[in-house]
N, CA, C and O atoms as a GROMACS GRO file, in nm:
protein
  240
    1MET      N    1   2.707   4.929   2.389
    1MET     CA    2   2.794   4.877   2.260
    1MET      C    3   2.669   4.876   2.150
    1MET      O    4   2.662   4.957   2.058
    2ALA      N    5   2.576   4.777   2.173
    2ALA     CA    6   2.446   4.723   2.081
    2ALA      C    7   2.371   4.861   2.044
    2ALA      O    8   2.347   4.897   1.929
    3SER      N    9   2.341   4.925   2.151
    3SER     CA   10   2.265   5.065   2.131
    3SER      C   11   2.326   5.148   2.031
    3SER      O   12   2.245   5.226   1.981
    4ASN      N   13   2.468   5.158   1.976
    4ASN     CA   14   2.488   5.245   1.926
    4ASN      C   15   2.521   5.167   1.748
    4ASN      O   16   2.540   5.230   1.644
    5VAL      N   17   2.519   5.043   1.763
    5VAL     CA   18   2.492   4.968   1.608
    5VAL      C   19   2.354   4.995   1.550
    5VAL      O   20   2.345   5.011   1.428
    6PHE      N   21   2.251   5.002   1.625
    6PHE     CA   22   2.122   5.001   1.580
    6PHE      C   23   2.079   5.161   1.498
    6PHE      O   24   2.019   5.184   1.393
    7PRO      N   25   2.123   5.222   1.570
    7PRO     CA   26   2.105   5.372   1.490
    7PRO      C   27   2.138   5.393   1.371
    7PRO      O   28   2.071   5.440   1.279
    8ILE      N   29   2.310   5.335   1.374
    8ILE     CA   30   2.375   5.354   1.220
    8ILE      C   31   2.316   5.263   1.167
    8ILE      O   32   2.264   5.313   1.067
    9ALA      N   33   2.288   5.140   1.173
    9ALA     CA   34   2.234   5.034   1.095
    9ALA      C   35   2.088   5.103   1.031
    9ALA      O   36   2.066   5.097   0.910
   10SER      N   37   2.018   5.150   1.102
   10SER     CA   38   1.892   5.227   1.066
   10SER      C   39   1.908   5.312   0.955
   10SER      O   40   1.840   5.314   0.853
   11VAL      N   41   2.032   5.401   0.995
   11VAL     CA   42   2.003   5.494   0.884
   11VAL      C   43   2.077   5.438   0.749
   11VAL      O   44   2.045   5.486   0.640
   12ALA      N   45   2.170   5.342   0.756
   12ALA     CA   46   2.207   5.295   0.647
   12ALA      C   47   2.115   5.196   0.559
   12ALA      O   48   2.141   5.169   0.442
   13PHE      N   49   2.029   5.158   0.613
   13PHE     CA   50   1.909   5.059   0.556
   13PHE      C   51   1.808   5.173   0.483
   13PHE      O   52   1.773   5.161   0.366
   14LEU      N   53   1.768   5.276   0.565
   14LEU     CA   54   1.682   5.364   0.526
   14LEU      C   55   1.746   5.449   0.395
   14LEU      O   56   1.676   5.485   0.300
   15ALA      N   57   1.864   5.470   0.404
   15ALA     CA   58   1.955   5.548   0.279
   15ALA      C   59   1.936   5.441   0.146
   15ALA      O   60   1.901   5.490   0.038
   16VAL      N   61   1.958   5.304   0.156
   16VAL     CA   62   1.954   5.222   0.079
   16VAL      C   63   1.812   5.232   0.001
   16VAL      O   64   1.792   5.241  -0.120
   17ALA      N   65   1.698   5.225   0.132
   17ALA     CA   66   1.589   5.206   0.069
   17ALA      C   67   1.540   5.314   0.012
   17ALA      O   68   1.461   5.294  -0.080
   18LEU      N   69   1.571   5.450   0.046
   18LEU     CA   70   1.483   5.574   0.012
   18LEU      C   71   1.570   5.621  -0.137
   18LEU      O   72   1.516   5.703  -0.210
   19CYS      N   73   1.718   5.558  -0.177
   19CYS     CA   74   1.725   5.636  -0.299
   19CYS      C   75   1.657   5.569  -0.435
   19CYS      O   76   1.633   5.640  -0.532
   20PRO      N   77   1.634   5.459  -0.434
   20PRO     CA   78   1.541   5.398  -0.512
   20PRO      C   79   1.399   5.436  -0.526
   20PRO      O   80   1.342   5.464  -0.632
   21ALA      N   81   1.355   5.435  -0.420
   21ALA     CA   82   1.221   5.501  -0.380
   21ALA      C   83   1.192   5.632  -0.454
   21ALA      O   84   1.109   5.646  -0.544
   22ALA      N   85   1.299   5.758  -0.386
   22ALA     CA   86   1.267   5.881  -0.420
   22ALA      C   87   1.300   5.870  -0.587
   22ALA      O   88   1.225   5.942  -0.654
   23GLY      N   89   1.375   5.811  -0.647
   23GLY     CA   90   1.386   5.817  -0.787
   23GLY      C   91   1.262   5.781  -0.861
   23GLY      O   92   1.206   5.858  -0.939
   24SER      N   93   1.222   5.657  -0.830
   24SER     CA   94   1.095   5.603  -0.886
   24SER      C   95   0.981   5.654  -0.853
   24SER      O   96   0.885   5.617  -0.920
   25VAL      N   97   0.954   5.756  -0.740
   25VAL     CA   98   0.843   5.854  -0.755
   25VAL      C   99   0.829   5.966  -0.803
   25VAL      O  100   0.726   6.025  -0.836
   26LEU      N  101   0.968   6.008  -0.809
   26LEU     CA  102   0.975   6.137  -0.885
   26LEU      C  103   0.974   6.110  -1.023
   26LEU      O  104   0.959   6.211  -1.090
   27GLU      N  105   0.986   5.991  -1.095
   27GLU     CA  106   1.004   5.957  -1.216
   27GLU      C  107   0.857   5.915  -1.255
   27GLU      O  108   0.821   5.916  -1.373
   28HIS      N  109   0.771   5.877  -1.145
   28HIS     CA  110   0.649   5.804  -1.197
   28HIS      C  111   0.511   5.850  -1.113
   28HIS      O  112   0.398   5.809  -1.138
   29GLY      N  113   0.549   5.944  -1.004
   29GLY     CA  114   0.454   5.966  -0.924
   29GLY      C  115   0.416   5.869  -0.823
   29GLY      O  116   0.492   5.772  -0.824
   30LEU      N  117   0.328   5.863  -0.740
   30LEU     CA  118   0.316   5.768  -0.642
   30LEU      C  119   0.267   5.629  -0.677
   30LEU      O  120   0.253   5.542  -0.592
   31ALA      N  121   0.242   5.612  -0.814
   31ALA     CA  122   0.229   5.464  -0.911
   31ALA      C  123   0.370   5.428  -0.899
   31ALA      O  124   0.376   5.309  -0.932
   32GLY      N  125   0.513   5.481  -0.862
   32GLY     CA  126   0.599   5.442  -0.885
   32GLY      C  127   0.667   5.362  -0.791
   32GLY      O  128   0.774   5.301  -0.803
   33LEU      N  129   0.552   5.374  -0.648
   33LEU     CA  130   0.604   5.283  -0.568
   33LEU      C  131   0.572   5.138  -0.548
   33LEU      O  132   0.622   5.059  -0.468
   34ARG      N  133   0.457   5.116  -0.657
   34ARG     CA  134   0.444   4.984  -0.704
   34ARG      C  135   0.554   4.923  -0.821
   34ARG      O  136   0.542   4.812  -0.873
   35ARG      N  137   0.640   4.998  -0.843
   35ARG     CA  138   0.747   4.929  -0.943
   35ARG      C  139   0.897   4.902  -0.848
   35ARG      O  140   1.002   4.865  -0.900
   36LEU      N  141   0.878   4.930  -0.706
   36LEU     CA  142   1.002   4.942  -0.619
   36LEU      C  143   1.015   4.770  -0.633
   36LEU      O  144   0.919   4.693  -0.628
   37GLY      N  145   1.163   4.729  -0.650
   37GLY     CA  146   1.209   4.576  -0.659
   37GLY      C  147   1.196   4.562  -0.491
   37GLY      O  148   1.159   4.644  -0.407
   38LYS      N  149   1.252   4.400  -0.477
   38LYS     CA  150   1.235   4.308  -0.325
   38LYS      C  151   1.337   4.412  -0.263
   38LYS      O  152   1.296   4.495  -0.181
   39VAL      N  153   1.474   4.410  -0.303
   39VAL     CA  154   1.559   4.479  -0.256
   39VAL      C  155   1.537   4.598  -0.168
   39VAL      O  156   1.591   4.612  -0.058
   40THR      N  157   1.446   4.690  -0.229
   40THR     CA  158   1.401   4.825  -0.159
   40THR      C  159   1.338   4.772  -0.043
   40THR      O  160   1.379   4.791   0.072
   41TRP      N  161   1.206   4.682  -0.086
   41TRP     CA  162   1.101   4.667   0.025
   41TRP      C  163   1.224   4.583   0.159
   41TRP      O  164   1.227   4.615   0.277
   42THR      N  165   1.295   4.495   0.106
   42THR     CA  166   1.381   4.444   0.206
   42THR      C  167   1.441   4.536   0.286
   42THR      O  168   1.447   4.524   0.409
   43ALA      N  169   1.502   4.658   0.206
   43ALA     CA  170   1.584   4.746   0.296
   43ALA      C  171   1.489   4.811   0.388
   43ALA      O  172   1.527   4.835   0.502
   44PHE      N  173   1.323   4.854   0.335
   44PHE     CA  174   1.278   4.902   0.461
   44PHE      C  175   1.249   4.836   0.565
   44PHE      O  176   1.243   4.890   0.675
   45GLY      N  177   1.227   4.708   0.544
   45GLY     CA  178   1.188   4.591   0.652
   45GLY      C  179   1.301   4.590   0.736
   45GLY      O  180   1.273   4.588   0.855
   46ALA      N  181   1.442   4.591   0.702
   46ALA     CA  182   1.539   4.589   0.782
   46ALA      C  183   1.574   4.741   0.868
   46ALA      O  184   1.621   4.746   0.982
   47TYR      N  185   1.543   4.836   0.797
   47TYR     CA  186   1.540   4.964   0.882
   47TYR      C  187   1.410   4.953   0.980
   47TYR      O  188   1.444   5.007   1.084
   48ALA      N  189   1.313   4.919   0.989
   48ALA     CA  190   1.228   4.911   1.079
   48ALA      C  191   1.268   4.814   1.180
   48ALA      O  192   1.226   4.833   1.294
   49LEU      N  193   1.335   4.722   1.159
   49LEU     CA  194   1.377   4.620   1.258
   49LEU      C  195   1.482   4.680   1.318
   49LEU      O  196   1.490   4.697   1.440
   50ALA      N  197   1.565   4.713   1.237
   50ALA     CA  198   1.687   4.813   1.315
   50ALA      C  199   1.649   4.901   1.411
   50ALA      O  200   1.716   4.922   1.513
   51PHE      N  201   1.496   4.978   1.371
   51PHE     CA  202   1.483   5.119   1.456
   51PHE      C  203   1.443   5.078   1.582
   51PHE      O  204   1.466   5.134   1.690
   52ALA      N  205   1.358   4.934   1.552
   52ALA     CA  206   1.250   4.889   1.670
   52ALA      C  207   1.367   4.862   1.770
   52ALA      O  208   1.362   4.899   1.888
   53GLY      N  209   1.499   4.778   1.701
   53GLY     CA  210   1.598   4.721   1.803
   53GLY      C  211   1.649   4.871   1.868
   53GLY      O  212   1.672   4.866   1.988
   54PHE      N  213   1.660   4.950   1.828
   54PHE     CA  214   1.703   5.080   1.857
   54PHE      C  215   1.614   5.125   2.003
   54PHE      O  216   1.656   5.167   2.111
   55LEU      N  217   1.510   5.105   1.968
   55LEU     CA  218   1.410   5.164   2.084
   55LEU      C  219   1.385   5.055   2.190
   55LEU      O  220   1.336   5.087   2.298
   56ALA      N  221   1.417   4.926   2.162
   56ALA     CA  222   1.402   4.829   2.277
   56ALA      C  223   1.536   4.864   2.339
   56ALA      O  224   1.525   4.865   2.462
   57THR      N  225   1.668   4.897   2.294
   57THR     CA  226   1.782   4.927   2.391
   57THR      C  227   1.801   5.041   2.467
   57THR      O  228   1.897   5.068   2.538
   58GLN      N  229   1.653   5.135   2.436
   58GLN     CA  230   1.677   5.231   2.482
   58GLN      C  231   1.589   5.227   2.617
   58GLN      O  232   1.568   5.335   2.673
   59GLY      N  233   1.538   5.114   2.670
   59GLY     CA  234   1.478   5.074   2.766
   59GLY      C  235   1.281   5.148   2.760
   59GLY      O  236   1.207   5.152   2.859
   60LEU      N  237   1.258   5.175   2.680
   60LEU     CA  238   1.130   5.218   2.643
   60LEU      C  239   0.996   5.148   2.682
   60LEU      O  240   0.888   5.194   2.643
   0.00000   0.00000   0.00000
């Protein structure tokens, strides 16, 4: 059951992180990454943790 939660959570966090990041990069180029807020960087971190949790439940 827990192994099903991690991929769903990682996709949700990635979507939350990528929406503002893509808009900022399209608007300002790569310099736009410096303008991202704490929520976006937190979502990227949560994605990384959720994906790591998914990999851990796969027995790798």
